[in-house]
Backbone bond lengths (Angstrom), bond angles and torsions (degrees), N, CA, C in turn:
res aa  C-N    CA-C-N  psi(-1)  N-CA   C-N-CA  omega(-1)  CA-C   N-CA-C  phi
1 M - - - 1.478 - - 1.523 110.64 -
2 D 1.316 113.88 145.39 1.464 119.00 179.07 1.517 110.71 -78.79
3 R 1.301 115.99 154.79 1.463 119.91 177.77 1.529 110.09 -64.56
4 M 1.316 115.06 -40.64 1.467 119.66 179.68 1.530 109.80 -61.75
5 E 1.304 115.89 -43.67 1.463 120.07 -177.94 1.524 110.82 -62.73
6 T 1.313 116.68 -44.60 1.463 119.50 -179.03 1.517 110.55 -65.28
7 S 1.317 117.44 -40.80 1.472 120.29 -179.86 1.525 109.99 -64.26
8 V 1.321 116.53 -39.92 1.469 119.86 178.92 1.525 109.71 -64.06
9 Q 1.319 117.54 -43.59 1.465 120.67 179.86 1.517 110.27 -64.25
10 L 1.326 116.84 -38.50 1.462 119.88 177.90 1.520 110.27 -63.11
11 K 1.315 116.16 -42.99 1.478 119.89 179.45 1.525 110.32 -61.60
12 I 1.326 115.99 -43.35 1.468 119.88 179.43 1.522 110.00 -61.80
13 N 1.323 116.28 -42.77 1.462 119.96 179.01 1.514 110.87 -62.06
14 L 1.312 116.90 -43.43 1.467 120.67 179.49 1.520 110.52 -62.81
15 L 1.322 116.34 -43.53 1.466 120.23 179.52 1.525 110.42 -61.82
16 R 1.329 115.74 -41.76 1.470 120.05 179.71 1.522 110.24 -62.79
17 I 1.317 116.46 -45.91 1.468 120.74 -179.68 1.523 110.05 -61.46
18 N 1.322 116.58 -45.15 1.468 120.44 179.27 1.519 110.31 -60.95
19 H 1.305 116.83 -41.52 1.461 121.59 -178.97 1.532 110.09 -62.72
20 I 1.315 115.70 -44.83 1.473 120.29 -179.86 1.523 109.66 -62.42
21 H 1.312 117.34 -43.76 1.467 120.76 -179.00 1.525 110.92 -64.57
22 L 1.313 116.27 -38.77 1.463 119.71 -179.03 1.527 110.74 -69.02
23 N 1.320 116.14 -33.79 1.463 119.91 -176.28 1.522 112.77 -79.58
24 S 1.333 117.78 -26.86 1.458 118.98 -175.22 1.518 112.90 -91.80
């Protein structure tokens, strides 16, 4: 896996987690 790809996936995961926390 590329470093860029992993960083992008991490960002997406963080955004998802933040979204879930904000919604609940």
